[in-house]
C-alpha positions as CSV (number, residue, x, y, z in Angstrom):
1,M,-123.4,8.8,23.2
2,S,-125.4,11.8,22.1
3,M,-125.0,15.3,23.3
4,A,-127.3,18.2,22.7
5,L,-125.3,21.3,21.6
6,P,-126.2,24.7,20.2
7,H,-125.7,25.4,16.6
8,I,-121.9,25.5,15.9
9,R,-122.0,29.3,15.2
10,V,-123.7,30.0,18.5
11,L,-121.4,27.7,20.3
12,A,-118.3,29.3,18.9
13,R,-119.5,32.8,19.7
14,R,-120.3,31.8,23.3
15,L,-116.9,30.2,23.7
16,L,-115.1,33.3,22.4
17,W,-117.0,35.5,24.9
18,A,-116.1,33.1,27.7
19,L,-112.4,33.1,26.6
20,L,-112.4,36.9,26.7
21,A,-114.0,37.0,30.1
22,L,-111.4,34.7,31.6
23,H,-108.6,36.8,30.3
24,L,-110.1,40.0,31.6
25,L,-110.6,38.3,35.0
26,S,-107.0,37.0,35.0
27,L,-105.5,40.4,34.2
28,A,-107.8,42.3,36.6
29,S,-107.2,40.0,39.6
30,N,-103.5,39.9,39.1
31,Y,-103.2,43.6,38.5
32,L,-104.9,44.2,41.9
33,F,-102.7,41.6,43.6
34,H,-99.3,42.2,41.9
35,G,-99.7,45.7,40.6
36,L,-101.5,47.4,43.5
37,G,-100.6,45.0,46.2
38,Y,-104.1,44.3,47.4
39,G,-104.4,41.2,49.6
40,R,-100.8,40.2,49.6
41,K,-101.3,38.3,52.9
42,V,-105.0,37.5,52.4
43,H,-105.6,33.9,51.5
44,T,-108.8,34.7,49.5
45,A,-107.0,37.3,47.4
46,I,-104.1,34.9,46.7
47,W,-106.6,32.2,45.7
48,F,-108.6,34.5,43.5
49,A,-105.5,35.7,41.6
50,T,-104.3,32.1,41.1
51,F,-107.7,30.6,40.2
52,F,-108.2,33.0,37.3
53,N,-104.6,33.2,36.2
54,V,-104.3,32.1,32.5
55,D,-100.7,31.0,33.1
56,E,-101.4,28.6,36.0
57,Q,-102.6,25.0,35.9
58,Q,-105.5,23.2,37.6
59,N,-107.7,26.4,37.6
60,L,-110.6,27.8,35.7
61,P,-108.8,28.9,32.5
62,A,-106.9,25.6,32.3
63,W,-110.1,23.6,32.7
64,F,-111.8,25.8,30.0
65,S,-108.9,25.4,27.6
66,A,-108.7,21.6,28.1
67,G,-112.5,21.3,27.7
68,V,-112.5,23.2,24.4
69,L,-109.7,21.0,23.1
70,L,-111.6,17.8,24.2
71,L,-114.8,19.0,22.7
72,T,-113.0,19.7,19.4
73,G,-111.5,16.2,19.5
74,W,-114.9,14.7,20.1
75,L,-116.3,16.6,17.1
76,L,-113.5,15.5,14.9
77,W,-114.2,11.9,15.8
78,E,-117.9,12.4,15.0
79,V,-117.1,14.0,11.7
80,G,-115.2,10.7,10.9
81,T,-118.3,8.8,11.9
82,A,-120.5,11.0,9.8
83,A,-118.1,10.8,6.8
84,K,-118.3,7.0,7.0
85,A,-122.1,7.1,7.1
86,A,-122.1,9.3,4.0
87,G,-119.9,6.9,2.1
88,E,-116.8,9.1,2.1
89,L,-114.4,6.5,3.5
90,R,-111.0,7.7,2.3
91,Y,-110.3,10.1,5.1
92,V,-112.3,8.7,8.0
93,R,-109.0,7.7,9.7
94,H,-107.6,11.2,9.3
95,W,-110.6,12.7,11.1
96,R,-110.3,10.2,13.9
97,V,-106.5,10.5,14.3
98,L,-107.0,14.3,14.5
99,G,-109.7,13.7,17.2
100,A,-107.3,11.6,19.2
101,A,-104.6,14.2,18.8
102,F,-106.9,16.9,20.2
103,A,-107.8,14.6,23.1
104,L,-104.1,14.2,23.9
105,L,-103.6,18.0,23.6
106,S,-106.5,18.4,26.1
107,L,-104.8,16.0,28.5
108,D,-101.5,17.8,28.2
109,D,-103.2,21.2,28.7
110,M,-104.8,19.9,31.9
111,T,-101.7,18.3,33.3
112,D,-99.0,20.5,31.7
113,A,-97.2,17.2,30.9
114,H,-94.8,18.9,28.4
115,R,-93.1,20.5,31.4
116,I,-91.3,17.1,31.8
117,L,-89.2,18.3,28.9
118,R,-88.1,21.5,30.7
119,V,-85.3,19.8,32.4
120,G,-81.6,19.2,32.0
121,A,-79.7,20.7,29.0
122,L,-83.0,21.7,27.4
123,A,-83.8,24.1,30.2
124,A,-80.9,26.3,29.1
125,L,-83.0,27.2,26.1
126,G,-85.4,29.1,28.3
127,N,-87.3,26.5,30.3
128,A,-90.8,27.3,29.2
129,S,-89.9,26.9,25.5
130,S,-87.4,23.9,25.7
131,W,-90.1,21.4,24.8
132,L,-90.6,23.0,21.4
133,V,-87.3,21.4,20.3
134,I,-89.1,18.1,20.3
135,A,-92.6,19.2,19.5
136,A,-91.8,21.4,16.5
137,P,-90.4,18.5,14.3
138,L,-93.4,16.3,15.2
139,A,-95.8,19.1,14.3
140,V,-94.1,19.5,10.9
141,I,-94.3,15.7,10.1
142,F,-98.0,15.7,11.2
143,A,-98.8,18.6,8.9
144,L,-97.1,17.0,5.9
145,A,-99.1,13.8,6.4
146,Y,-102.3,15.9,6.2
147,I,-101.6,17.8,2.9
148,R,-103.9,15.6,0.8
149,F,-106.5,15.5,3.5
150,A,-106.6,19.3,3.5
151,Q,-106.8,19.5,-0.3
152,H,-110.1,17.5,-0.2
153,L,-111.8,19.9,2.1
154,P,-114.1,22.7,0.9
155,S,-112.1,25.8,0.3
156,R,-113.6,27.8,3.2
157,T,-113.2,25.0,5.6
158,R,-109.6,24.4,4.5
159,W,-108.7,28.1,5.0
160,L,-110.4,28.2,8.4
161,M,-108.7,25.0,9.6
162,G,-105.3,26.0,8.1
163,G,-105.5,29.5,9.5
164,A,-106.5,28.2,12.9
165,A,-103.6,25.7,13.0
166,A,-101.1,28.3,11.9
167,G,-102.5,30.7,14.6
168,Y,-102.1,28.0,17.2
169,V,-98.5,27.4,16.2
170,V,-97.8,31.1,16.3
171,G,-99.4,31.4,19.7
172,V,-97.3,28.5,21.0
173,T,-94.0,29.5,19.5
174,L,-93.7,33.3,19.0
175,V,-94.4,34.5,22.5
176,E,-92.4,31.6,23.9
177,V,-89.4,32.5,21.7
178,V,-89.6,36.1,22.9
179,G,-89.6,34.8,26.4
180,V,-86.4,32.9,25.7
181,L,-84.7,35.9,24.2
182,T,-85.6,38.1,27.1
183,G,-85.0,35.4,29.8
184,R,-88.4,36.1,31.1
185,N,-89.7,32.5,30.8
186,L,-86.7,31.1,32.7
187,L,-87.1,33.6,35.6
188,A,-90.8,33.1,35.8
189,H,-90.7,29.3,36.1
190,L,-87.5,28.3,37.8
191,P,-87.9,27.5,41.6
192,G,-86.7,30.4,43.7
193,Q,-86.8,32.9,40.7
194,D,-90.5,33.8,40.9
195,L,-91.3,37.2,39.5
196,T,-93.5,39.6,41.5
197,G,-95.0,43.0,41.1
198,A,-94.6,44.9,37.8
199,A,-92.1,42.3,36.4
200,Y,-94.7,39.6,36.9
201,L,-97.4,41.7,35.2
202,R,-95.2,42.2,32.2
203,F,-94.7,38.4,32.0
204,L,-98.4,37.7,32.5
205,I,-99.4,40.1,29.6
206,A,-97.1,38.1,27.3
207,A,-98.4,34.8,28.6
208,S,-102.0,36.1,28.2
209,L,-101.3,37.1,24.6
210,E,-100.0,33.6,23.9
211,E,-103.0,31.9,25.6
212,L,-105.5,34.2,23.9
213,I,-104.1,33.5,20.4
214,Q,-104.1,29.7,21.1
215,G,-107.7,29.9,22.5
216,V,-109.1,31.8,19.5
217,A,-107.3,29.5,17.1
218,V,-108.8,26.4,18.8
219,I,-112.3,27.9,18.7
220,V,-112.0,28.8,15.0
221,F,-110.8,25.3,14.4
222,L,-113.8,23.9,16.3
223,Y,-116.1,26.1,14.2
224,A,-114.6,24.8,11.0
225,V,-115.0,21.2,12.2
226,G,-118.6,21.9,13.1
227,T,-119.3,23.2,9.6
228,C,-118.0,19.9,8.2
229,L,-120.3,18.0,10.5
230,H,-123.2,20.2,9.2
231,R,-122.2,19.3,5.6
232,Y,-122.3,15.6,6.3
233,Q,-125.6,15.9,8.2
234,D,-127.0,17.5,5.1
235,V,-125.7,14.7,2.9
236,T,-127.2,12.0,5.2
237,A,-130.5,13.9,5.6
238,F,-131.2,13.6,1.9
239,A,-130.0,10.1,1.5
240,A,-132.5,7.2,1.6
241,P,-132.2,5.3,4.8
242,P,-131.0,1.7,4.4
243,P,-133.4,-1.1,5.3
244,P,-133.2,-2.1,8.9
245,Q,-131.1,-5.2,9.7
246,P,-132.3,-7.8,12.1
247,G,-131.4,-6.9,15.7
248,E,-130.7,-3.3,14.8
249,R,-134.0,-1.8,15.8
250,G,-133.5,0.5,18.8
251,R,-129.8,0.8,18.4
252,R,-128.7,4.2,19.7
253,R,-128.5,6.9,17.1
254,S,-125.2,8.6,16.1
255,V,-124.3,11.9,17.6
256,V,-124.0,13.3,14.1
257,T,-127.3,15.0,14.8
258,A,-125.8,16.9,17.7
259,F,-126.0,20.2,15.8
260,R,-129.3,19.6,14.0
261,G,-131.9,22.3,14.6
262,P,-132.9,25.7,13.2
263,R,-129.9,27.8,12.0
264,P,-129.6,31.1,13.7
265,H,-130.4,34.2,11.8
266,G,-127.6,36.7,11.2
267,G,-124.0,36.4,12.4
């Protein structure tokens, strides 16, 4: 399927502004509700504070985050398709596996499936962070398998993708570990131990920092992937088209042209 998208630089800029707006709405609505006590017994106020809360699930920030991850996964898959069309076959599987991984991250972000691991003995580590015991080794193995893949990338793209991946890991782990050490994660997520008022606002600020770092990292990664797609578009644009095969006339075109169009002036 094809999808009309803005130029990758424009798209990344719009996503960053949307991410910032969601975090401001989250902090503002919860400050009014938890900090100033407005609408404590008003259903609309409760809904508003929950719907924009970046630490909740099945709400606007969660849908946005899952959507960006899924879009990144789709672009990764398309880079694999474009690389194959350009004759660069060695790392096609790497691009597509990365795409599938981002699709799974999107599903997890939407459903919060990793909370299944926040039970039993692991919960003693701090509840919200216990799943890292399993996820961290898997992330290390995955990174090691992609060393040669990273080395074949252009230098700028490699640094963007590597920096974004490192930022995402920091966003996932650093704030969570601080929550473990302070016990804040455990108190905020265990049934019957819900934080309220100023205590909850302090927790939300930490959670917002974590989500903001992760969000920026994913958008930077998406931008880096988009530049790779541009690179392969340029290669295929100057390549002579192969002669049409019988029965291939009218076949739908690849979405590698999704970003084609005039490049924006300036930053």
